[in-house]
A tleap script that builds the chain and sets N, CA, C and O, in Angstrom:
source leaprc.protein.ff14SB
mol = sequence {
  NMET LEU VAL LYS ARG GLY PHE LEU ASN LYS
  TYR GLN LEU ASP ILE ALA LEU GLU LEU GLN
  LYS LYS ILE GLY SER ARG ILE GLY LYS VAL
  LEU ILE LEU LEU ASN PHE ILE SER GLU GLU
  ASP LEU ALA LYS SER LEU SER GLU TYR PHE
  SER ILE GLU TYR ILE VAL PHE ASN ASN LYS
  ASP VAL ASP LYS ASN LEU ALA ARG VAL PHE
  PRO GLU GLU PHE ALA ARG ALA ASN LEU VAL
  LEU PRO ILE LYS CYS GLN ASP ASP LYS ILE
  VAL PHE VAL LEU ASN ASP PRO LEU ASN PHE
  VAL ALA ILE ASN LYS ILE LYS SER ILE PHE
  ASN ARG LYS ILE LYS PRO VAL ILE GLU THR
  GLU SER ASN ILE ILE PHE LEU LEU ASN TYR
  SER TYR SER SER ILE LYS GLU GLU GLU PRO
  PHE LYS LEU ILE LYS ILE CPHE
}
set mol.1.N position { 41.207 70.549 134.585 }
set mol.1.CA position { 40.688 71.676 135.042 }
set mol.1.C position { 39.078 71.946 134.282 }
set mol.1.O position { 38.085 72.419 134.835 }
set mol.2.N position { 39.218 71.452 132.775 }
set mol.2.CA position { 38.166 71.333 132.256 }
set mol.2.C position { 37.340 70.133 132.442 }
set mol.2.O position { 36.206 70.238 131.976 }
set mol.3.N position { 37.556 69.299 132.865 }
set mol.3.CA position { 37.032 67.613 132.975 }
set mol.3.C position { 36.414 68.453 134.241 }
set mol.3.O position { 35.260 68.880 134.269 }
set mol.4.N position { 37.397 68.617 135.297 }
set mol.4.CA position { 36.479 69.416 136.699 }
set mol.4.C position { 35.126 70.421 136.993 }
set mol.4.O position { 34.241 70.562 137.837 }
set mol.5.N position { 35.534 70.949 135.854 }
set mol.5.CA position { 34.368 72.121 135.688 }
set mol.5.C position { 33.098 71.788 135.257 }
set mol.5.O position { 32.009 72.213 135.643 }
set mol.6.N position { 33.466 70.700 134.121 }
set mol.6.CA position { 32.159 69.844 133.529 }
set mol.6.C position { 31.793 70.258 132.110 }
set mol.6.O position { 30.708 70.101 131.549 }
set mol.7.N position { 33.401 71.064 131.427 }
set mol.7.CA position { 33.094 71.643 130.101 }
set mol.7.C position { 33.307 70.357 128.837 }
set mol.7.O position { 32.860 70.415 127.692 }
set mol.8.N position { 34.102 69.250 129.430 }
set mol.8.CA position { 34.033 68.031 128.696 }
set mol.8.C position { 34.372 66.696 129.711 }
set mol.8.O position { 34.407 66.780 130.938 }
set mol.9.N position { 34.625 65.389 128.893 }
set mol.9.CA position { 34.590 64.373 129.946 }
set mol.9.C position { 35.562 63.482 129.842 }
set mol.9.O position { 35.767 63.370 128.633 }
set mol.10.N position { 36.422 62.646 130.543 }
set mol.10.CA position { 37.602 62.253 130.219 }
set mol.10.C position { 37.738 61.682 128.928 }
set mol.10.O position { 38.794 61.820 128.310 }
set mol.11.N position { 36.790 61.060 128.461 }
set mol.11.CA position { 36.600 60.110 127.165 }
set mol.11.C position { 37.043 61.416 126.207 }
set mol.11.O position { 37.724 61.111 125.229 }
set mol.12.N position { 36.815 62.445 126.336 }
set mol.12.CA position { 37.141 63.536 125.205 }
set mol.12.C position { 38.524 64.389 124.998 }
set mol.12.O position { 39.101 64.840 124.009 }
set mol.13.N position { 38.817 64.393 126.622 }
set mol.13.CA position { 40.079 64.293 126.672 }
set mol.13.C position { 41.199 63.614 126.319 }
set mol.13.O position { 42.308 64.055 126.017 }
set mol.14.N position { 40.809 62.516 126.385 }
set mol.14.CA position { 42.020 61.172 125.756 }
set mol.14.C position { 41.973 61.231 124.501 }
set mol.14.O position { 43.031 61.269 123.873 }
set mol.15.N position { 40.770 61.252 123.859 }
set mol.15.CA position { 40.533 61.778 122.345 }
set mol.15.C position { 41.337 63.145 121.707 }
set mol.15.O position { 41.700 63.268 120.537 }
set mol.16.N position { 41.473 63.921 122.572 }
set mol.16.CA position { 41.613 65.323 122.496 }
set mol.16.C position { 42.947 65.224 122.758 }
set mol.16.O position { 43.613 65.936 122.006 }
set mol.17.N position { 43.641 64.537 123.630 }
set mol.17.CA position { 45.249 64.243 123.913 }
set mol.17.C position { 46.052 63.647 122.748 }
set mol.17.O position { 47.104 64.074 122.271 }
set mol.18.N position { 45.415 62.689 122.430 }
set mol.18.CA position { 45.777 61.219 121.071 }
set mol.18.C position { 45.801 62.626 119.692 }
set mol.18.O position { 46.822 62.711 119.010 }
set mol.19.N position { 44.632 63.605 119.430 }
set mol.19.CA position { 44.959 64.429 118.029 }
set mol.19.C position { 46.471 65.162 118.614 }
set mol.19.O position { 47.561 65.077 118.049 }
set mol.20.N position { 46.221 65.767 119.687 }
set mol.20.CA position { 47.735 66.830 120.331 }
set mol.20.C position { 48.615 65.797 119.544 }
set mol.20.O position { 48.820 65.898 118.335 }
set mol.21.N position { 48.969 65.091 120.100 }
set mol.21.CA position { 50.242 64.428 119.825 }
set mol.21.C position { 50.328 64.443 118.155 }
set mol.21.O position { 51.371 64.996 117.807 }
set mol.22.N position { 49.661 64.068 117.225 }
set mol.22.CA position { 50.001 63.825 115.942 }
set mol.22.C position { 49.916 65.086 115.504 }
set mol.22.O position { 50.756 65.226 114.615 }
set mol.23.N position { 49.245 66.191 115.709 }
set mol.23.CA position { 49.368 67.397 115.187 }
set mol.23.C position { 50.074 68.426 115.491 }
set mol.23.O position { 50.584 69.210 114.691 }
set mol.24.N position { 50.152 68.472 117.136 }
set mol.24.CA position { 51.536 68.818 117.546 }
set mol.24.C position { 50.625 70.286 117.810 }
set mol.24.O position { 51.119 71.225 117.186 }
set mol.25.N position { 49.709 70.558 118.409 }
set mol.25.CA position { 49.042 71.906 118.803 }
set mol.25.C position { 48.482 71.808 120.053 }
set mol.25.O position { 48.142 70.705 120.480 }
set mol.26.N position { 48.262 73.335 121.034 }
set mol.26.CA position { 47.924 73.460 122.176 }
set mol.26.C position { 46.843 72.373 122.648 }
set mol.26.O position { 46.235 71.912 121.682 }
set mol.27.N position { 46.522 71.945 123.651 }
set mol.27.CA position { 45.448 71.290 123.914 }
set mol.27.C position { 43.883 72.258 123.947 }
set mol.27.O position { 42.805 71.744 123.649 }
set mol.28.N position { 43.997 73.325 124.254 }
set mol.28.CA position { 43.118 74.075 124.176 }
set mol.28.C position { 42.494 74.344 122.768 }
set mol.28.O position { 41.284 74.299 122.549 }
set mol.29.N position { 43.491 74.638 121.802 }
set mol.29.CA position { 42.846 74.363 120.313 }
set mol.29.C position { 42.613 73.387 119.746 }
set mol.29.O position { 42.299 73.484 118.559 }
set mol.30.N position { 42.659 72.466 120.188 }
set mol.30.CA position { 42.738 70.653 119.455 }
set mol.30.C position { 41.103 70.623 120.225 }
set mol.30.O position { 40.141 70.400 119.491 }
set mol.31.N position { 40.896 70.844 121.621 }
set mol.31.CA position { 39.428 70.946 121.665 }
set mol.31.C position { 38.264 71.909 121.059 }
set mol.31.O position { 37.072 71.614 121.134 }
set mol.32.N position { 38.709 72.982 120.509 }
set mol.32.CA position { 38.038 73.444 120.146 }
set mol.32.C position { 38.043 73.034 118.598 }
set mol.32.O position { 36.917 72.904 118.116 }
set mol.33.N position { 38.672 72.904 118.101 }
set mol.33.CA position { 38.794 71.985 116.818 }
set mol.33.C position { 37.675 71.169 116.848 }
set mol.33.O position { 36.654 71.342 116.182 }
set mol.34.N position { 37.870 70.354 117.565 }
set mol.34.CA position { 36.698 68.957 117.882 }
set mol.34.C position { 35.412 69.352 118.093 }
set mol.34.O position { 34.396 68.668 117.968 }
set mol.35.N position { 35.534 70.776 118.503 }
set mol.35.CA position { 33.816 70.956 119.192 }
set mol.35.C position { 33.734 70.399 120.523 }
set mol.35.O position { 32.647 70.013 120.953 }
set mol.36.N position { 34.602 70.336 121.090 }
set mol.36.CA position { 34.305 69.720 122.711 }
set mol.36.C position { 34.209 71.005 123.652 }
set mol.36.O position { 33.549 71.061 124.690 }
set mol.37.N position { 34.832 71.827 123.212 }
set mol.37.CA position { 34.452 73.201 124.274 }
set mol.37.C position { 34.291 74.486 123.393 }
set mol.37.O position { 34.663 74.343 122.229 }
set mol.38.N position { 33.747 75.857 123.783 }
set mol.38.CA position { 33.653 76.659 122.347 }
set mol.38.C position { 35.327 77.850 123.489 }
set mol.38.O position { 35.806 77.826 124.623 }
set mol.39.N position { 35.521 78.580 122.315 }
set mol.39.CA position { 36.524 79.649 122.363 }
set mol.39.C position { 36.624 80.119 124.049 }
set mol.39.O position { 37.571 80.097 124.835 }
set mol.40.N position { 34.926 80.627 124.229 }
set mol.40.CA position { 34.513 81.484 125.176 }
set mol.40.C position { 34.605 80.584 126.545 }
set mol.40.O position { 35.001 81.154 127.562 }
set mol.41.N position { 34.227 79.099 126.608 }
set mol.41.CA position { 34.459 78.242 127.648 }
set mol.41.C position { 35.778 78.199 128.229 }
set mol.41.O position { 35.896 78.409 129.436 }
set mol.42.N position { 37.040 77.888 127.329 }
set mol.42.CA position { 38.794 78.012 127.303 }
set mol.42.C position { 39.208 79.078 127.667 }
set mol.42.O position { 40.142 79.019 128.467 }
set mol.43.N position { 38.739 80.401 127.276 }
set mol.43.CA position { 39.046 82.024 128.060 }
set mol.43.C position { 38.839 81.840 128.892 }
set mol.43.O position { 39.743 81.708 129.717 }
set mol.44.N position { 37.202 81.675 129.330 }
set mol.44.CA position { 37.015 81.545 130.845 }
set mol.44.C position { 37.812 80.616 131.928 }
set mol.44.O position { 38.003 81.016 133.076 }
set mol.45.N position { 38.203 79.506 131.524 }
set mol.45.CA position { 38.683 78.423 132.076 }
set mol.45.C position { 40.185 78.912 132.681 }
set mol.45.O position { 40.558 78.950 133.853 }
set mol.46.N position { 41.056 79.346 131.186 }
set mol.46.CA position { 42.706 79.823 131.594 }
set mol.46.C position { 42.534 80.700 132.342 }
set mol.46.O position { 43.217 80.644 133.364 }
set mol.47.N position { 41.234 82.301 132.142 }
set mol.47.CA position { 41.100 83.418 133.030 }
set mol.47.C position { 41.152 82.447 134.721 }
set mol.47.O position { 42.211 82.467 135.348 }
set mol.48.N position { 40.225 81.855 135.151 }
set mol.48.CA position { 40.056 81.245 136.436 }
set mol.48.C position { 41.622 80.859 136.378 }
set mol.48.O position { 42.294 81.629 137.065 }
set mol.49.N position { 42.390 79.825 135.707 }
set mol.49.CA position { 43.149 79.250 136.531 }
set mol.49.C position { 44.484 79.967 136.373 }
set mol.49.O position { 45.331 79.220 136.864 }
set mol.50.N position { 45.001 80.970 135.954 }
set mol.50.CA position { 45.551 81.717 135.816 }
set mol.50.C position { 45.468 83.113 136.437 }
set mol.50.O position { 46.381 83.918 136.622 }
set mol.51.N position { 44.095 83.219 136.731 }
set mol.51.CA position { 44.001 84.381 137.435 }
set mol.51.C position { 44.126 85.421 137.210 }
set mol.51.O position { 44.543 86.251 138.018 }
set mol.52.N position { 43.709 85.710 135.740 }
set mol.52.CA position { 43.803 86.727 134.975 }
set mol.52.C position { 42.372 86.959 134.068 }
set mol.52.O position { 41.730 86.159 133.387 }
set mol.53.N position { 42.135 88.546 134.388 }
set mol.53.CA position { 40.837 88.599 134.081 }
set mol.53.C position { 40.625 88.078 132.626 }
set mol.53.O position { 41.534 87.782 131.851 }
set mol.54.N position { 38.767 87.987 132.276 }
set mol.54.CA position { 38.676 87.826 130.773 }
set mol.54.C position { 37.675 88.548 130.735 }
set mol.54.O position { 36.748 88.627 131.541 }
set mol.55.N position { 37.943 89.363 129.309 }
set mol.55.CA position { 37.202 90.543 128.902 }
set mol.55.C position { 37.235 90.467 127.746 }
set mol.55.O position { 38.299 90.212 127.181 }
set mol.56.N position { 35.923 90.692 126.965 }
set mol.56.CA position { 35.420 90.802 125.972 }
set mol.56.C position { 35.459 92.319 125.113 }
set mol.56.O position { 34.527 93.109 125.263 }
set mol.57.N position { 36.532 92.617 124.276 }
set mol.57.CA position { 36.835 94.048 123.968 }
set mol.57.C position { 36.053 94.260 122.785 }
set mol.57.O position { 35.431 93.318 122.292 }
set mol.58.N position { 36.016 95.809 122.106 }
set mol.58.CA position { 34.944 95.641 120.651 }
set mol.58.C position { 36.052 96.744 120.319 }
set mol.58.O position { 36.972 97.306 120.914 }
set mol.59.N position { 35.490 96.753 119.092 }
set mol.59.CA position { 36.880 97.884 118.827 }
set mol.59.C position { 37.117 99.060 119.361 }
set mol.59.O position { 38.230 99.554 119.536 }
set mol.60.N position { 35.588 99.751 119.757 }
set mol.60.CA position { 35.723 100.935 120.455 }
set mol.60.C position { 36.586 101.046 121.748 }
set mol.60.O position { 36.847 102.103 122.322 }
set mol.61.N position { 36.971 99.853 122.106 }
set mol.61.CA position { 38.031 100.090 123.787 }
set mol.61.C position { 38.786 100.020 123.010 }
set mol.61.O position { 39.473 99.512 123.897 }
set mol.62.N position { 39.814 100.013 121.630 }
set mol.62.CA position { 40.881 100.150 121.442 }
set mol.62.C position { 41.414 101.268 120.958 }
set mol.62.O position { 40.822 101.767 120.001 }
set mol.63.N position { 42.796 102.036 121.534 }
set mol.63.CA position { 43.500 102.956 121.554 }
set mol.63.C position { 44.575 102.350 119.964 }
set mol.63.O position { 45.609 101.683 119.915 }
set mol.64.N position { 43.811 102.901 118.991 }
set mol.64.CA position { 44.900 102.906 117.756 }
set mol.64.C position { 45.779 103.191 117.913 }
set mol.64.O position { 46.465 102.169 117.914 }
set mol.65.N position { 46.339 103.972 118.072 }
set mol.65.CA position { 47.835 104.829 118.755 }
set mol.65.C position { 48.639 103.844 119.099 }
set mol.65.O position { 49.664 103.408 118.576 }
set mol.66.N position { 48.042 103.543 120.053 }
set mol.66.CA position { 48.858 102.313 120.951 }
set mol.66.C position { 49.134 101.342 120.325 }
set mol.66.O position { 50.306 101.124 120.020 }
set mol.67.N position { 48.300 100.647 120.031 }
set mol.67.CA position { 48.215 99.558 119.364 }
set mol.67.C position { 49.333 99.582 117.534 }
set mol.67.O position { 49.885 98.557 117.136 }
set mol.68.N position { 49.378 100.397 117.064 }
set mol.68.CA position { 50.152 100.643 116.118 }
set mol.68.C position { 51.543 100.911 116.254 }
set mol.68.O position { 52.333 100.884 115.310 }
set mol.69.N position { 51.937 101.256 117.834 }
set mol.69.CA position { 53.232 101.277 118.232 }
set mol.69.C position { 54.010 100.009 118.271 }
set mol.69.O position { 55.201 99.726 118.140 }
set mol.70.N position { 52.732 99.237 118.534 }
set mol.70.CA position { 53.033 97.782 118.452 }
set mol.70.C position { 53.395 96.643 117.187 }
set mol.70.O position { 52.631 96.593 116.223 }
set mol.71.N position { 54.370 95.911 117.242 }
set mol.71.CA position { 54.798 95.239 115.658 }
set mol.71.C position { 53.753 94.644 115.421 }
set mol.71.O position { 53.388 93.736 116.167 }
set mol.72.N position { 52.949 95.057 114.207 }
set mol.72.CA position { 51.648 94.306 113.690 }
set mol.72.C position { 52.233 92.559 113.446 }
set mol.72.O position { 51.619 91.561 113.822 }
set mol.73.N position { 53.159 92.572 112.943 }
set mol.73.CA position { 53.477 91.027 112.405 }
set mol.73.C position { 54.172 90.103 113.803 }
set mol.73.O position { 54.599 88.952 113.892 }
set mol.74.N position { 54.052 91.127 114.694 }
set mol.74.CA position { 54.649 89.913 116.314 }
set mol.74.C position { 53.024 89.874 116.557 }
set mol.74.O position { 52.459 88.780 116.526 }
set mol.75.N position { 52.162 91.265 116.839 }
set mol.75.CA position { 50.987 90.875 117.241 }
set mol.75.C position { 50.301 89.623 116.770 }
set mol.75.O position { 49.758 88.808 117.515 }
set mol.76.N position { 50.398 89.533 115.162 }
set mol.76.CA position { 49.255 88.546 114.649 }
set mol.76.C position { 49.986 86.968 114.990 }
set mol.76.O position { 49.330 85.946 115.192 }
set mol.77.N position { 51.263 87.046 114.996 }
set mol.77.CA position { 51.866 86.172 114.996 }
set mol.77.C position { 51.725 85.288 116.729 }
set mol.77.O position { 51.792 84.079 116.950 }
set mol.78.N position { 51.583 86.072 117.407 }
set mol.78.CA position { 51.386 85.785 118.902 }
set mol.78.C position { 50.226 86.133 119.630 }
set mol.78.O position { 50.207 86.184 120.860 }
set mol.79.N position { 49.198 86.389 118.856 }
set mol.79.CA position { 47.962 86.908 118.931 }
set mol.79.C position { 48.026 87.788 120.285 }
set mol.79.O position { 47.629 87.177 121.277 }
set mol.80.N position { 48.398 88.941 120.472 }
set mol.80.CA position { 48.174 89.940 121.366 }
set mol.80.C position { 48.271 91.334 120.796 }
set mol.80.O position { 48.511 91.538 119.606 }
set mol.81.N position { 48.077 92.275 121.677 }
set mol.81.CA position { 47.210 93.220 120.939 }
set mol.81.C position { 47.168 94.150 122.630 }
set mol.81.O position { 46.480 93.999 123.640 }
set mol.82.N position { 48.380 95.204 122.216 }
set mol.82.CA position { 48.258 96.152 123.808 }
set mol.82.C position { 46.564 97.388 123.039 }
set mol.82.O position { 46.555 98.103 122.036 }
set mol.83.N position { 45.516 97.143 123.986 }
set mol.83.CA position { 44.426 97.933 123.721 }
set mol.83.C position { 44.643 99.266 124.426 }
set mol.83.O position { 44.948 100.191 123.674 }
set mol.84.N position { 44.557 99.507 125.554 }
set mol.84.CA position { 44.620 100.868 126.137 }
set mol.84.C position { 45.446 100.840 127.261 }
set mol.84.O position { 45.906 99.782 127.692 }
set mol.85.N position { 45.763 102.404 127.989 }
set mol.85.CA position { 46.135 102.449 128.630 }
set mol.85.C position { 45.114 102.742 130.309 }
set mol.85.O position { 44.009 103.265 130.458 }
set mol.86.N position { 45.811 102.311 131.051 }
set mol.86.CA position { 44.527 102.230 132.510 }
set mol.86.C position { 45.225 102.497 133.286 }
set mol.86.O position { 46.181 101.722 133.271 }
set mol.87.N position { 45.314 103.442 134.247 }
set mol.87.CA position { 45.528 103.277 135.750 }
set mol.87.C position { 47.386 103.427 135.310 }
set mol.87.O position { 48.193 102.636 135.799 }
set mol.88.N position { 47.682 104.191 134.652 }
set mol.88.CA position { 49.688 103.835 133.957 }
set mol.88.C position { 49.716 102.359 134.073 }
set mol.88.O position { 50.876 102.138 134.421 }
set mol.89.N position { 49.215 101.430 133.997 }
set mol.89.CA position { 49.285 100.317 133.127 }
set mol.89.C position { 48.914 99.968 131.794 }
set mol.89.O position { 47.739 100.327 131.720 }
set mol.90.N position { 49.312 99.374 130.484 }
set mol.90.CA position { 49.275 99.268 129.477 }
set mol.90.C position { 48.183 97.960 129.610 }
set mol.90.O position { 48.682 97.056 130.281 }
set mol.91.N position { 47.297 97.765 129.295 }
set mol.91.CA position { 46.207 96.570 129.032 }
set mol.91.C position { 46.108 96.275 127.887 }
set mol.91.O position { 45.736 96.969 126.941 }
set mol.92.N position { 46.561 94.841 127.929 }
set mol.92.CA position { 46.891 93.896 126.693 }
set mol.92.C position { 46.175 92.817 126.699 }
set mol.92.O position { 46.048 92.298 127.808 }
set mol.93.N position { 45.479 92.126 125.507 }
set mol.93.CA position { 44.952 91.191 124.944 }
set mol.93.C position { 45.636 89.905 124.538 }
set mol.93.O position { 46.386 89.962 123.564 }
set mol.94.N position { 45.432 88.486 125.308 }
set mol.94.CA position { 45.849 87.758 125.024 }
set mol.94.C position { 45.253 86.310 124.881 }
set mol.94.O position { 44.465 86.049 125.789 }
set mol.95.N position { 45.427 85.360 124.013 }
set mol.95.CA position { 45.155 84.049 124.415 }
set mol.95.C position { 46.222 82.745 124.957 }
set mol.95.O position { 46.144 81.536 124.743 }
set mol.96.N position { 46.967 83.337 125.537 }
set mol.96.CA position { 48.057 82.103 126.089 }
set mol.96.C position { 48.746 83.153 127.082 }
set mol.96.O position { 49.374 84.158 126.751 }
set mol.97.N position { 48.488 82.695 128.355 }
set mol.97.CA position { 49.174 83.568 129.190 }
set mol.97.C position { 50.471 83.105 129.794 }
set mol.97.O position { 51.236 83.632 130.602 }
set mol.98.N position { 50.487 81.505 128.900 }
set mol.98.CA position { 52.489 80.846 129.111 }
set mol.98.C position { 53.005 81.896 127.741 }
set mol.98.O position { 54.088 81.589 127.243 }
set mol.99.N position { 52.451 82.797 127.288 }
set mol.99.CA position { 53.819 83.321 125.680 }
set mol.99.C position { 54.257 84.126 126.099 }
set mol.99.O position { 54.191 85.163 125.439 }
set mol.100.N position { 54.979 84.176 127.450 }
set mol.100.CA position { 56.088 84.841 127.819 }
set mol.100.C position { 56.711 86.051 126.581 }
set mol.100.O position { 56.455 87.227 126.324 }
set mol.101.N position { 57.350 85.334 126.206 }
set mol.101.CA position { 57.809 85.973 124.502 }
set mol.101.C position { 57.129 87.047 124.383 }
set mol.101.O position { 57.727 88.123 124.360 }
set mol.102.N position { 55.653 86.989 124.276 }
set mol.102.CA position { 54.776 88.518 123.930 }
set mol.102.C position { 54.487 89.015 125.141 }
set mol.102.O position { 54.262 90.218 125.004 }
set mol.103.N position { 54.393 88.712 126.162 }
set mol.103.CA position { 54.652 89.670 127.374 }
set mol.103.C position { 55.758 90.315 127.617 }
set mol.103.O position { 55.658 91.537 127.732 }
set mol.104.N position { 57.129 89.674 127.764 }
set mol.104.CA position { 58.158 90.514 127.348 }
set mol.104.C position { 58.308 91.369 126.135 }
set mol.104.O position { 59.336 92.020 125.949 }
set mol.105.N position { 57.485 91.378 125.457 }
set mol.105.CA position { 57.702 92.302 124.269 }
set mol.105.C position { 56.726 93.434 124.456 }
set mol.105.O position { 57.316 94.469 124.146 }
set mol.106.N position { 55.858 93.612 124.717 }
set mol.106.CA position { 54.899 94.468 125.316 }
set mol.106.C position { 55.874 95.094 126.912 }
set mol.106.O position { 56.003 96.317 126.862 }
set mol.107.N position { 56.210 94.758 127.590 }
set mol.107.CA position { 57.177 95.155 128.562 }
set mol.107.C position { 58.264 96.245 128.119 }
set mol.107.O position { 58.394 97.441 128.379 }
set mol.108.N position { 58.855 95.507 127.488 }
set mol.108.CA position { 59.760 96.006 126.529 }
set mol.108.C position { 59.756 96.928 125.917 }
set mol.108.O position { 60.763 97.630 126.014 }
set mol.109.N position { 58.588 97.413 124.944 }
set mol.109.CA position { 58.306 98.231 123.980 }
set mol.109.C position { 57.648 99.751 124.935 }
set mol.109.O position { 57.972 100.912 124.686 }
set mol.110.N position { 56.816 99.367 125.874 }
set mol.110.CA position { 56.534 100.173 126.719 }
set mol.110.C position { 56.884 100.473 127.641 }
set mol.110.O position { 56.563 101.625 127.930 }
set mol.111.N position { 57.649 99.786 128.587 }
set mol.111.CA position { 58.637 100.339 129.463 }
set mol.111.C position { 57.875 100.532 130.904 }
set mol.111.O position { 58.489 100.937 131.890 }
set mol.112.N position { 56.460 100.199 130.934 }
set mol.112.CA position { 55.738 100.427 131.593 }
set mol.112.C position { 54.839 99.115 132.777 }
set mol.112.O position { 54.990 97.958 132.387 }
set mol.113.N position { 54.287 99.223 133.630 }
set mol.113.CA position { 53.784 98.417 133.878 }
set mol.113.C position { 52.622 97.524 133.139 }
set mol.113.O position { 52.218 98.228 132.214 }
set mol.114.N position { 51.877 96.223 133.145 }
set mol.114.CA position { 50.988 96.125 132.471 }
set mol.114.C position { 50.401 95.613 133.225 }
set mol.114.O position { 50.588 95.466 134.433 }
set mol.115.N position { 49.101 95.069 132.123 }
set mol.115.CA position { 47.467 94.138 132.776 }
set mol.115.C position { 47.543 93.183 131.327 }
set mol.115.O position { 47.588 93.663 130.194 }
set mol.116.N position { 47.544 91.902 131.618 }
set mol.116.CA position { 46.960 91.017 130.920 }
set mol.116.C position { 45.815 90.959 131.309 }
set mol.116.O position { 45.231 91.209 132.364 }
set mol.117.N position { 45.417 90.415 129.842 }
set mol.117.CA position { 43.582 90.068 129.796 }
set mol.117.C position { 43.475 89.157 129.136 }
set mol.117.O position { 44.239 89.181 128.171 }
set mol.118.N position { 42.621 88.003 129.228 }
set mol.118.CA position { 42.269 87.145 128.646 }
set mol.118.C position { 41.103 87.265 127.523 }
set mol.118.O position { 40.006 87.742 127.813 }
set mol.119.N position { 41.473 86.718 125.991 }
set mol.119.CA position { 40.364 87.293 125.133 }
set mol.119.C position { 40.434 86.291 123.836 }
set mol.119.O position { 41.407 86.093 123.108 }
set mol.120.N position { 39.034 85.678 123.750 }
set mol.120.CA position { 39.292 84.558 122.533 }
set mol.120.C position { 40.143 84.620 121.315 }
set mol.120.O position { 40.562 85.750 121.066 }
set mol.121.N position { 40.586 83.433 120.289 }
set mol.121.CA position { 41.089 84.243 119.428 }
set mol.121.C position { 40.391 84.865 118.550 }
set mol.121.O position { 40.952 85.792 117.965 }
set mol.122.N position { 39.012 84.550 118.213 }
set mol.122.CA position { 38.610 85.077 117.362 }
set mol.122.C position { 38.507 86.656 117.474 }
set mol.122.O position { 38.729 87.460 116.569 }
set mol.123.N position { 38.175 86.891 118.598 }
set mol.123.CA position { 37.866 88.424 118.756 }
set mol.123.C position { 39.642 88.971 119.023 }
set mol.123.O position { 39.983 90.147 118.898 }
set mol.124.N position { 40.354 88.132 119.304 }
set mol.124.CA position { 42.032 88.667 119.427 }
set mol.124.C position { 42.070 89.157 117.624 }
set mol.124.O position { 42.313 90.331 117.344 }
set mol.125.N position { 41.870 88.374 116.786 }
set mol.125.CA position { 42.192 88.167 115.087 }
set mol.125.C position { 41.211 89.717 115.061 }
set mol.125.O position { 41.786 90.732 114.667 }
set mol.126.N position { 39.659 89.805 115.523 }
set mol.126.CA position { 38.692 90.827 115.173 }
set mol.126.C position { 39.556 92.244 115.049 }
set mol.126.O position { 39.623 93.048 114.119 }
set mol.127.N position { 40.305 92.229 116.594 }
set mol.127.CA position { 40.587 93.662 117.192 }
set mol.127.C position { 41.952 93.892 116.283 }
set mol.127.O position { 42.161 94.979 115.743 }
set mol.128.N position { 43.037 92.558 116.140 }
set mol.128.CA position { 43.939 92.875 115.289 }
set mol.128.C position { 43.737 93.422 113.609 }
set mol.128.O position { 44.442 94.054 112.823 }
set mol.129.N position { 42.691 92.944 113.573 }
set mol.129.CA position { 42.103 93.749 112.016 }
set mol.129.C position { 42.035 95.097 112.114 }
set mol.129.O position { 42.617 96.013 111.532 }
set mol.130.N position { 40.988 95.030 113.194 }
set mol.130.CA position { 40.443 96.998 113.540 }
set mol.130.C position { 41.591 97.443 113.777 }
set mol.130.O position { 41.839 98.229 112.862 }
set mol.131.N position { 42.567 97.390 114.582 }
set mol.131.CA position { 44.018 98.256 115.289 }
set mol.131.C position { 44.685 98.412 113.408 }
set mol.131.O position { 44.493 99.473 112.814 }
set mol.132.N position { 45.138 97.693 112.981 }
set mol.132.CA position { 46.043 97.746 111.635 }
set mol.132.C position { 45.538 97.731 110.393 }
set mol.132.O position { 46.059 97.326 109.353 }
set mol.133.N position { 44.305 98.284 110.615 }
set mol.133.CA position { 43.537 98.757 109.428 }
set mol.133.C position { 43.978 99.899 108.799 }
set mol.133.O position { 44.201 100.881 109.506 }
set mol.134.N position { 44.180 99.976 107.391 }
set mol.134.CA position { 44.896 101.691 106.810 }
set mol.134.C position { 43.760 102.532 106.913 }
set mol.134.O position { 42.564 102.254 106.831 }
set mol.135.N position { 44.391 103.699 107.125 }
set mol.135.CA position { 43.478 105.147 107.322 }
set mol.135.C position { 42.919 105.074 106.039 }
set mol.135.O position { 41.854 105.691 106.036 }
set mol.136.N position { 43.210 104.530 104.832 }
set mol.136.CA position { 42.383 104.483 103.417 }
set mol.136.C position { 41.058 103.808 103.579 }
set mol.136.O position { 39.986 104.243 103.156 }
set mol.137.N position { 41.208 102.938 104.095 }
set mol.137.CA position { 40.139 102.104 104.976 }
set mol.137.C position { 39.031 102.564 105.604 }
set mol.137.O position { 37.844 102.331 105.372 }
set mol.138.N position { 39.717 103.464 106.695 }
set mol.138.CA position { 39.038 104.033 106.998 }
set mol.138.C position { 38.198 105.641 106.628 }
set mol.138.O position { 37.198 105.999 107.251 }
set mol.139.N position { 38.634 106.204 105.865 }
set mol.139.CA position { 38.064 107.047 104.937 }
set mol.139.C position { 36.839 107.359 104.699 }
set mol.139.O position { 36.411 108.478 104.982 }
set mol.140.N position { 36.074 106.406 104.134 }
set mol.140.CA position { 34.774 106.260 103.648 }
set mol.140.C position { 33.650 106.308 105.193 }
set mol.140.O position { 32.685 107.020 105.470 }
set mol.141.N position { 34.214 105.403 105.796 }
set mol.141.CA position { 33.588 105.758 107.309 }
set mol.141.C position { 33.775 107.114 107.838 }
set mol.141.O position { 32.969 107.479 108.693 }
set mol.142.N position { 34.494 107.740 107.555 }
set mol.142.CA position { 34.488 109.062 108.526 }
set mol.142.C position { 33.791 109.839 107.608 }
set mol.142.O position { 33.291 110.886 108.020 }
set mol.143.N position { 33.608 109.390 105.942 }
set mol.143.CA position { 32.728 110.402 105.087 }
set mol.143.C position { 31.048 109.868 105.390 }
set mol.143.O position { 30.188 110.391 104.682 }
set mol.144.N position { 30.839 109.382 105.883 }
set mol.144.CA position { 29.408 108.681 105.948 }
set mol.144.C position { 28.898 109.222 107.349 }
set mol.144.O position { 27.716 109.508 107.540 }
set mol.145.N position { 29.863 109.335 108.291 }
set mol.145.CA position { 29.963 110.113 109.530 }
set mol.145.C position { 29.511 111.307 109.534 }
set mol.145.O position { 28.764 111.907 110.307 }
set mol.146.N position { 30.187 111.669 108.330 }
set mol.146.CA position { 30.234 113.595 108.074 }
set mol.146.C position { 28.608 113.714 107.637 }
set mol.146.O position { 28.002 114.396 108.464 }
set mol.147.N position { 27.860 113.281 106.680 }
set mol.147.CA position { 26.633 113.279 105.951 }
set mol.147.C position { 26.045 112.578 106.999 }
set mol.147.O position { 24.859 112.255 106.937 }
savepdb mol mol.pdb
quit
């Protein structure tokens, strides 16, 4: 699909597939490591291929109370995070739409319909860091806002 869409050529794909065999990583990650595609190009392509919306979220979009119900260690290990409730669904970000373990974990914890959204790995990490930051880290920012 990435070759068809012009994001890379067949030669680059062959190089990436060879490296993938050696390091045992997902092909998308290898393509990014080789600078053959960007995280955004991969996310958009996955979004199109799996018919899952691609949205760039920021920290203001995150319901920290909802996110903190989800186990931090699991969220970080699987790069998945519940973001908000919308139309009686749990909207959550992930960068691997084939991570059924993470998808099922969200379903079981919240016991609601879900809406997965594709996001880049780096932005998911940013959102995870924001969501699981401690209250002590937030207090100086609250004081600044008061004054």
